[in-house]
N, CA, C and O atoms as a Tripos MOL2 file, in Angstrom:
@<TRIPOS>MOLECULE
protein
  208   207    52     0     0
PROTEIN
NO_CHARGES

@<TRIPOS>ATOM
      1 N           6.3100  -25.7090   -9.4320 N.3       1 MET1
      2 CA          5.0570  -25.3980   -9.0600 C.3       1 MET1
      3 C           4.5080  -24.1570   -9.5360 C.2       1 MET1
      4 O           5.2070  -23.1440   -9.5310 O.2       1 MET1
      5 N           3.3010  -24.1430   -9.9540 N.am      2 HIS2
      6 CA          2.8110  -22.6670  -10.6260 C.3       2 HIS2
      7 C           1.7700  -22.0120   -9.6770 C.2       2 HIS2
      8 O           0.7570  -22.5700   -9.2550 O.2       2 HIS2
      9 N           2.1490  -20.8150   -9.4200 N.am      3 TYR3
     10 CA          1.0890  -19.9810   -8.4940 C.3       3 TYR3
     11 C           0.3320  -19.0530   -9.2830 C.2       3 TYR3
     12 O           0.7900  -18.4850  -10.2750 O.2       3 TYR3
     13 N          -0.7830  -18.9090   -8.8550 N.am      4 ASN4
     14 CA         -1.6300  -17.9860   -9.3710 C.3       4 ASN4
     15 C          -1.5500  -16.7120   -8.8720 C.2       4 ASN4
     16 O          -1.5570  -16.6710   -7.6420 O.2       4 ASN4
     17 N          -1.4660  -15.4980   -9.5250 N.am      5 PHE5
     18 CA         -1.3170  -14.3250   -8.8230 C.3       5 PHE5
     19 C          -2.3190  -13.8840   -7.6360 C.2       5 PHE5
     20 O          -1.9240  -13.3270   -6.6110 O.2       5 PHE5
     21 N          -3.7050  -14.2140   -7.9150 N.am      6 TRP6
     22 CA         -4.6920  -13.8510   -7.0520 C.3       6 TRP6
     23 C          -4.5790  -14.8530   -5.7230 C.2       6 TRP6
     24 O          -5.0350  -14.4920   -4.6380 O.2       6 TRP6
     25 N          -3.9620  -16.0820   -5.8970 N.am      7 ASP7
     26 CA         -3.8590  -17.1230   -4.6440 C.3       7 ASP7
     27 C          -2.7860  -16.4010   -3.9740 C.2       7 ASP7
     28 O          -2.9690  -16.4140   -2.7560 O.2       7 ASP7
     29 N          -1.6320  -15.7150   -4.3570 N.am      8 LEU8
     30 CA         -0.6380  -15.3520   -3.6000 C.3       8 LEU8
     31 C          -1.1670  -14.1450   -2.8360 C.2       8 LEU8
     32 O          -0.9370  -14.0010   -1.6350 O.2       8 LEU8
     33 N          -1.8660  -13.2990   -3.5390 N.am      9 THR9
     34 CA         -2.2100  -11.7550   -3.1100 C.3       9 THR9
     35 C          -3.3260  -11.7180   -1.9060 C.2       9 THR9
     36 O          -3.3360  -10.9350   -0.9560 O.2       9 THR9
     37 N          -4.3740  -12.8900   -2.2250 N.am     10 SER10
     38 CA         -5.4950  -13.1140   -1.3600 C.3      10 SER10
     39 C          -5.2780  -13.1490   -0.0090 C.2      10 SER10
     40 O          -5.9400  -12.4920    0.7940 O.2      10 SER10
     41 N          -4.0030  -14.1960    0.3990 N.am     11 GLY11
     42 CA         -3.8120  -14.3290    1.5150 C.3      11 GLY11
     43 C          -3.1190  -13.0890    2.5160 C.2      11 GLY11
     44 O          -2.8520  -13.1700    3.7140 O.2      11 GLY11
     45 N          -2.9630  -12.1250    1.7500 N.am     12 PHE12
     46 CA         -2.0230  -10.9740    2.2110 C.3      12 PHE12
     47 C          -3.0570  -10.0190    2.5490 C.2      12 PHE12
     48 O          -3.2110   -9.6030    3.6970 O.2      12 PHE12
     49 N          -3.7880   -9.6590    1.5360 N.am     13 PHE13
     50 CA         -4.8400   -8.5530    1.8200 C.3      13 PHE13
     51 C          -6.2600   -8.7260    2.0380 C.2      13 PHE13
     52 O          -6.8940   -8.0580    2.8540 O.2      13 PHE13
     53 N          -6.8520   -9.8080    1.1550 N.am     14 VAL14
     54 CA         -8.2920   -9.9700    1.2800 C.3      14 VAL14
     55 C          -8.5610  -11.4310    1.2520 C.2      14 VAL14
     56 O          -7.6880  -12.1680    0.7950 O.2      14 VAL14
     57 N          -9.7750  -11.9680    1.7300 N.am     15 LYS15
     58 CA        -10.3860  -13.1910    1.5540 C.3      15 LYS15
     59 C         -10.0740  -13.7810    0.4090 C.2      15 LYS15
     60 O          -9.8730  -13.1150   -0.6070 O.2      15 LYS15
     61 N          -9.9960  -15.1040    0.4320 N.am     16 PRO16
     62 CA         -9.7330  -15.9400   -0.9430 C.3      16 PRO16
     63 C         -10.9390  -15.8030   -1.6930 C.2      16 PRO16
     64 O         -10.7530  -15.8390   -2.9100 O.2      16 PRO16
     65 N         -12.1350  -15.6560   -1.3180 N.am     17 ASP17
     66 CA        -13.3170  -15.5620   -2.1640 C.3      17 ASP17
     67 C         -13.5870  -14.0310   -2.6990 C.2      17 ASP17
     68 O         -14.5850  -13.8990   -3.4080 O.2      17 ASP17
     69 N         -12.7720  -12.8270   -2.4210 N.am     18 ALA18
     70 CA        -12.9010  -11.5470   -2.5540 C.3      18 ALA18
     71 C         -13.1370  -11.1540   -3.8590 C.2      18 ALA18
     72 O         -12.5790  -11.9150   -4.6500 O.2      18 ALA18
     73 N         -13.7500  -10.2550   -4.3850 N.am     19 THR19
     74 CA        -14.1220   -9.7330   -5.3230 C.3      19 THR19
     75 C         -12.7810   -8.5100   -5.8230 C.2      19 THR19
     76 O         -11.9090   -8.2060   -5.0100 O.2      19 THR19
     77 N         -12.8070   -7.9540   -7.1500 N.am     20 ILE20
     78 CA        -11.9830   -7.1960   -7.1950 C.3      20 ILE20
     79 C         -12.1080   -5.8100   -6.3920 C.2      20 ILE20
     80 O         -11.1720   -5.1430   -5.9520 O.2      20 ILE20
     81 N         -13.5230   -5.5240   -6.3010 N.am     21 ASN21
     82 CA        -13.9620   -4.4140   -5.5330 C.3      21 ASN21
     83 C         -13.4750   -4.4200   -3.9900 C.2      21 ASN21
     84 O         -12.9690   -3.4760   -3.3830 O.2      21 ASN21
     85 N         -13.7600   -5.7550   -3.4940 N.am     22 GLY22
     86 CA        -13.3200   -5.8680   -2.1700 C.3      22 GLY22
     87 C         -11.6930   -5.9100   -1.9810 C.2      22 GLY22
     88 O         -11.3200   -5.5570   -0.8620 O.2      22 GLY22
     89 N         -10.7760   -6.2510   -2.8120 N.am     23 TYR23
     90 CA         -9.3270   -6.1050   -3.0260 C.3      23 TYR23
     91 C          -9.0960   -4.5280   -3.0770 C.2      23 TYR23
     92 O          -8.3480   -3.9350   -2.2990 O.2      23 TYR23
     93 N          -9.7400   -4.0030   -3.9630 N.am     24 LEU24
     94 CA         -9.4980   -2.4710   -3.9570 C.3      24 LEU24
     95 C          -9.7200   -1.5950   -2.5670 C.2      24 LEU24
     96 O          -9.0920   -0.6570   -2.0760 O.2      24 LEU24
     97 N         -10.6620   -2.1790   -2.2400 N.am     25 ASN25
     98 CA        -11.2780   -1.5070   -0.7670 C.3      25 ASN25
     99 C         -10.1030   -1.8580    0.3990 C.2      25 ASN25
    100 O          -9.8640   -0.9940    1.2430 O.2      25 ASN25
    101 N          -9.4710   -2.9720    0.4250 N.am     26 ASP26
    102 CA         -8.4770   -3.3450    1.2550 C.3      26 ASP26
    103 C          -7.0470   -2.5980    1.0850 C.2      26 ASP26
    104 O          -6.3450   -2.1610    1.9980 O.2      26 ASP26
    105 N          -6.7620   -2.5530   -0.4500 N.am     27 VAL27
    106 CA         -5.4540   -2.3720   -0.7590 C.3      27 VAL27
    107 C          -5.3970   -0.6420   -0.8290 C.2      27 VAL27
    108 O          -4.4220   -0.1160   -0.2930 O.2      27 VAL27
    109 N          -6.1170   -0.0230   -1.2850 N.am     28 VAL28
    110 CA         -6.1250    1.2570   -1.5700 C.3      28 VAL28
    111 C          -5.7370    2.2520   -0.3100 C.2      28 VAL28
    112 O          -4.9300    3.1740   -0.4290 O.2      28 VAL28
    113 N          -6.4670    1.9150    0.9790 N.am     29 PRO29
    114 CA         -6.0140    2.4570    1.9430 C.3      29 PRO29
    115 C          -4.7270    2.4660    2.4260 C.2      29 PRO29
    116 O          -4.1750    3.4350    2.9470 O.2      29 PRO29
    117 N          -4.1410    1.1090    2.2030 N.am     30 LEU30
    118 CA         -2.8400    0.8980    2.6370 C.3      30 LEU30
    119 C          -1.7740    1.6430    1.8440 C.2      30 LEU30
    120 O          -0.8020    2.2040    2.3510 O.2      30 LEU30
    121 N          -2.0920    1.5830    0.4000 N.am     31 PHE31
    122 CA         -1.3480    2.4220   -0.4560 C.3      31 PHE31
    123 C          -1.3770    3.8440   -0.1490 C.2      31 PHE31
    124 O          -0.3020    4.4290   -0.2800 O.2      31 PHE31
    125 N          -2.4320    4.5570    0.2520 N.am     32 ILE32
    126 CA         -2.5140    5.7150    0.5680 C.3      32 ILE32
    127 C          -1.7910    6.2840    1.9210 C.2      32 ILE32
    128 O          -1.4950    7.4670    2.0940 O.2      32 ILE32
    129 N          -1.5670    5.2430    2.8250 N.am     33 GLY33
    130 CA         -0.9970    5.3550    4.0240 C.3      33 GLY33
    131 C           0.3130    5.5410    3.6990 C.2      33 GLY33
    132 O           0.9740    6.5100    4.0710 O.2      33 GLY33
    133 N           0.8230    4.4050    2.8320 N.am     34 PHE34
    134 CA          2.0950    4.3700    2.4120 C.3      34 PHE34
    135 C           2.4820    5.7930    1.5590 C.2      34 PHE34
    136 O           3.6630    6.1110    1.6920 O.2      34 PHE34
    137 N           1.8510    6.4920    0.8980 N.am     35 LEU35
    138 CA          2.2190    7.4630    0.2310 C.3      35 LEU35
    139 C           2.2430    8.5630    1.2520 C.2      35 LEU35
    140 O           3.1640    9.3770    1.1850 O.2      35 LEU35
    141 N           1.3590    8.6730    2.1600 N.am     36 THR36
    142 CA          1.2870    9.9270    3.1530 C.3      36 THR36
    143 C           2.6410    9.8020    4.0630 C.2      36 THR36
    144 O           3.2950   10.7590    4.4760 O.2      36 THR36
    145 N           2.9240    8.4070    4.2870 N.am     37 ILE37
    146 CA          4.2900    8.2720    5.0050 C.3      37 ILE37
    147 C           5.4400    9.0630    4.2970 C.2      37 ILE37
    148 O           6.1190    9.9540    4.8060 O.2      37 ILE37
    149 N           5.5270    8.5690    3.0290 N.am     38 VAL38
    150 CA          6.5230    8.9830    2.3720 C.3      38 VAL38
    151 C           6.6900   10.5510    2.0520 C.2      38 VAL38
    152 O           7.7200   11.2170    1.9500 O.2      38 VAL38
    153 N           5.3670   10.9140    1.9320 N.am     39 GLY39
    154 CA          5.1160   12.2460    1.7470 C.3      39 GLY39
    155 C           5.5600   13.1470    2.9330 C.2      39 GLY39
    156 O           6.1490   14.2080    2.7270 O.2      39 GLY39
    157 N           5.2820   12.7260    4.0980 N.am     40 VAL40
    158 CA          5.8120   13.4180    5.3210 C.3      40 VAL40
    159 C           7.4190   13.1950    5.6490 C.2      40 VAL40
    160 O           8.0800   13.9750    6.3360 O.2      40 VAL40
    161 N           7.7940   12.3040    5.1940 N.am     41 PHE41
    162 CA          9.3580   11.9950    5.0530 C.3      41 PHE41
    163 C           9.9560   12.9030    4.2690 C.2      41 PHE41
    164 O          10.9630   13.4690    4.6950 O.2      41 PHE41
    165 N           9.4990   13.1710    3.1240 N.am     42 LYS42
    166 CA         10.1050   14.2420    2.1700 C.3      42 LYS42
    167 C          10.0900   15.5350    2.4030 C.2      42 LYS42
    168 O          10.9720   16.3080    2.0290 O.2      42 LYS42
    169 N           8.8070   15.9290    3.2090 N.am     43 VAL43
    170 CA          8.5640   17.4150    3.3820 C.3      43 VAL43
    171 C           9.5890   17.6670    4.7780 C.2      43 VAL43
    172 O          10.2540   18.6970    4.8920 O.2      43 VAL43
    173 N           9.5980   16.7790    5.6040 N.am     44 CYS44
    174 CA         10.6740   16.9070    6.6810 C.3      44 CYS44
    175 C          12.1070   16.8810    6.3050 C.2      44 CYS44
    176 O          12.9370   17.4880    6.9810 O.2      44 CYS44
    177 N          12.4090   16.2380    5.3120 N.am     45 CYS45
    178 CA         13.8500   16.0830    4.8340 C.3      45 CYS45
    179 C          14.1880   17.5580    4.1160 C.2      45 CYS45
    180 O          15.2910   18.0950    4.2150 O.2      45 CYS45
    181 N          13.1790   18.0640    3.4580 N.am     46 GLU46
    182 CA         13.1480   19.3630    2.9890 C.3      46 GLU46
    183 C          13.4820   20.5400    3.9000 C.2      46 GLU46
    184 O          14.4580   21.2840    3.7930 O.2      46 GLU46
    185 N          12.5270   20.5880    4.8040 N.am     47 PHE47
    186 CA         12.6950   21.4760    5.9680 C.3      47 PHE47
    187 C          13.7450   21.5430    6.5370 C.2      47 PHE47
    188 O          14.1660   22.6620    6.8330 O.2      47 PHE47
    189 N          14.4620   20.4310    6.8540 N.am     48 PHE48
    190 CA         15.7090   20.3590    7.5790 C.3      48 PHE48
    191 C          17.0240   20.4760    6.7850 C.2      48 PHE48
    192 O          18.1450   20.4940    7.2940 O.2      48 PHE48
    193 N          16.7290   20.5550    5.4110 N.am     49 ARG49
    194 CA         17.6900   20.6800    4.5840 C.3      49 ARG49
    195 C          17.8120   22.1660    4.2560 C.2      49 ARG49
    196 O          18.8940   22.6080    3.8680 O.2      49 ARG49
    197 N          16.7580   22.9410    4.3940 N.am     50 LEU50
    198 CA         16.7750   24.4200    4.1660 C.3      50 LEU50
    199 C          17.0880   24.9410    5.4620 C.2      50 LEU50
    200 O          17.7810   25.9580    5.4640 O.2      50 LEU50
    201 N          16.7020   24.4310    6.6530 N.am     51 LEU51
    202 CA         16.8980   25.1780    7.9490 C.3      51 LEU51
    203 C          18.4380   25.0790    8.1880 C.2      51 LEU51
    204 O          18.9740   26.0930    8.6340 O.2      51 LEU51
    205 N          19.2150   23.9840    7.9470 N.am     52 TYR52
    206 CA         20.6390   23.7320    8.1530 C.3      52 TYR52
    207 C          21.7140   23.7670    6.8160 C.2      52 TYR52
    208 O          22.9150   23.5550    6.9830 O.2      52 TYR52
@<TRIPOS>BOND
     1     1     2 1
     2     2     3 1
     3     3     4 2
     4     3     5 am
     5     5     6 1
     6     6     7 1
     7     7     8 2
     8     7     9 am
     9     9    10 1
    10    10    11 1
    11    11    12 2
    12    11    13 am
    13    13    14 1
    14    14    15 1
    15    15    16 2
    16    15    17 am
    17    17    18 1
    18    18    19 1
    19    19    20 2
    20    19    21 am
    21    21    22 1
    22    22    23 1
    23    23    24 2
    24    23    25 am
    25    25    26 1
    26    26    27 1
    27    27    28 2
    28    27    29 am
    29    29    30 1
    30    30    31 1
    31    31    32 2
    32    31    33 am
    33    33    34 1
    34    34    35 1
    35    35    36 2
    36    35    37 am
    37    37    38 1
    38    38    39 1
    39    39    40 2
    40    39    41 am
    41    41    42 1
    42    42    43 1
    43    43    44 2
    44    43    45 am
    45    45    46 1
    46    46    47 1
    47    47    48 2
    48    47    49 am
    49    49    50 1
    50    50    51 1
    51    51    52 2
    52    51    53 am
    53    53    54 1
    54    54    55 1
    55    55    56 2
    56    55    57 am
    57    57    58 1
    58    58    59 1
    59    59    60 2
    60    59    61 am
    61    61    62 1
    62    62    63 1
    63    63    64 2
    64    63    65 am
    65    65    66 1
    66    66    67 1
    67    67    68 2
    68    67    69 am
    69    69    70 1
    70    70    71 1
    71    71    72 2
    72    71    73 am
    73    73    74 1
    74    74    75 1
    75    75    76 2
    76    75    77 am
    77    77    78 1
    78    78    79 1
    79    79    80 2
    80    79    81 am
    81    81    82 1
    82    82    83 1
    83    83    84 2
    84    83    85 am
    85    85    86 1
    86    86    87 1
    87    87    88 2
    88    87    89 am
    89    89    90 1
    90    90    91 1
    91    91    92 2
    92    91    93 am
    93    93    94 1
    94    94    95 1
    95    95    96 2
    96    95    97 am
    97    97    98 1
    98    98    99 1
    99    99   100 2
   100    99   101 am
   101   101   102 1
   102   102   103 1
   103   103   104 2
   104   103   105 am
   105   105   106 1
   106   106   107 1
   107   107   108 2
   108   107   109 am
   109   109   110 1
   110   110   111 1
   111   111   112 2
   112   111   113 am
   113   113   114 1
   114   114   115 1
   115   115   116 2
   116   115   117 am
   117   117   118 1
   118   118   119 1
   119   119   120 2
   120   119   121 am
   121   121   122 1
   122   122   123 1
   123   123   124 2
   124   123   125 am
   125   125   126 1
   126   126   127 1
   127   127   128 2
   128   127   129 am
   129   129   130 1
   130   130   131 1
   131   131   132 2
   132   131   133 am
   133   133   134 1
   134   134   135 1
   135   135   136 2
   136   135   137 am
   137   137   138 1
   138   138   139 1
   139   139   140 2
   140   139   141 am
   141   141   142 1
   142   142   143 1
   143   143   144 2
   144   143   145 am
   145   145   146 1
   146   146   147 1
   147   147   148 2
   148   147   149 am
   149   149   150 1
   150   150   151 1
   151   151   152 2
   152   151   153 am
   153   153   154 1
   154   154   155 1
   155   155   156 2
   156   155   157 am
   157   157   158 1
   158   158   159 1
   159   159   160 2
   160   159   161 am
   161   161   162 1
   162   162   163 1
   163   163   164 2
   164   163   165 am
   165   165   166 1
   166   166   167 1
   167   167   168 2
   168   167   169 am
   169   169   170 1
   170   170   171 1
   171   171   172 2
   172   171   173 am
   173   173   174 1
   174   174   175 1
   175   175   176 2
   176   175   177 am
   177   177   178 1
   178   178   179 1
   179   179   180 2
   180   179   181 am
   181   181   182 1
   182   182   183 1
   183   183   184 2
   184   183   185 am
   185   185   186 1
   186   186   187 1
   187   187   188 2
   188   187   189 am
   189   189   190 1
   190   190   191 1
   191   191   192 2
   192   191   193 am
   193   193   194 1
   194   194   195 1
   195   195   196 2
   196   195   197 am
   197   197   198 1
   198   198   199 1
   199   199   200 2
   200   199   201 am
   201   201   202 1
   202   202   203 1
   203   203   204 2
   204   203   205 am
   205   205   206 1
   206   206   207 1
   207   207   208 2
@<TRIPOS>SUBSTRUCTURE
     1 MET1         2 RESIDUE 1 A MET
     2 HIS2         6 RESIDUE 1 A HIS
     3 TYR3        10 RESIDUE 1 A TYR
     4 ASN4        14 RESIDUE 1 A ASN
     5 PHE5        18 RESIDUE 1 A PHE
     6 TRP6        22 RESIDUE 1 A TRP
     7 ASP7        26 RESIDUE 1 A ASP
     8 LEU8        30 RESIDUE 1 A LEU
     9 THR9        34 RESIDUE 1 A THR
    10 SER10       38 RESIDUE 1 A SER
    11 GLY11       42 RESIDUE 1 A GLY
    12 PHE12       46 RESIDUE 1 A PHE
    13 PHE13       50 RESIDUE 1 A PHE
    14 VAL14       54 RESIDUE 1 A VAL
    15 LYS15       58 RESIDUE 1 A LYS
    16 PRO16       62 RESIDUE 1 A PRO
    17 ASP17       66 RESIDUE 1 A ASP
    18 ALA18       70 RESIDUE 1 A ALA
    19 THR19       74 RESIDUE 1 A THR
    20 ILE20       78 RESIDUE 1 A ILE
    21 ASN21       82 RESIDUE 1 A ASN
    22 GLY22       86 RESIDUE 1 A GLY
    23 TYR23       90 RESIDUE 1 A TYR
    24 LEU24       94 RESIDUE 1 A LEU
    25 ASN25       98 RESIDUE 1 A ASN
    26 ASP26      102 RESIDUE 1 A ASP
    27 VAL27      106 RESIDUE 1 A VAL
    28 VAL28      110 RESIDUE 1 A VAL
    29 PRO29      114 RESIDUE 1 A PRO
    30 LEU30      118 RESIDUE 1 A LEU
    31 PHE31      122 RESIDUE 1 A PHE
    32 ILE32      126 RESIDUE 1 A ILE
    33 GLY33      130 RESIDUE 1 A GLY
    34 PHE34      134 RESIDUE 1 A PHE
    35 LEU35      138 RESIDUE 1 A LEU
    36 THR36      142 RESIDUE 1 A THR
    37 ILE37      146 RESIDUE 1 A ILE
    38 VAL38      150 RESIDUE 1 A VAL
    39 GLY39      154 RESIDUE 1 A GLY
    40 VAL40      158 RESIDUE 1 A VAL
    41 PHE41      162 RESIDUE 1 A PHE
    42 LYS42      166 RESIDUE 1 A LYS
    43 VAL43      170 RESIDUE 1 A VAL
    44 CYS44      174 RESIDUE 1 A CYS
    45 CYS45      178 RESIDUE 1 A CYS
    46 GLU46      182 RESIDUE 1 A GLU
    47 PHE47      186 RESIDUE 1 A PHE
    48 PHE48      190 RESIDUE 1 A PHE
    49 ARG49      194 RESIDUE 1 A ARG
    50 LEU50      198 RESIDUE 1 A LEU
    51 LEU51      202 RESIDUE 1 A LEU
    52 TYR52      206 RESIDUE 1 A TYR
């Protein structure tokens, strides 16, 4: 069975009839949030590594 990439991703992030602009509007905040969580985790690890 053959799956189209946009068919797979449209169910997770955006509506099936969404444009690339709508896709970016939904995905970019999720990606920024992920990077923020990773960045805070990294800063905390470095802080406690230097502390102890």
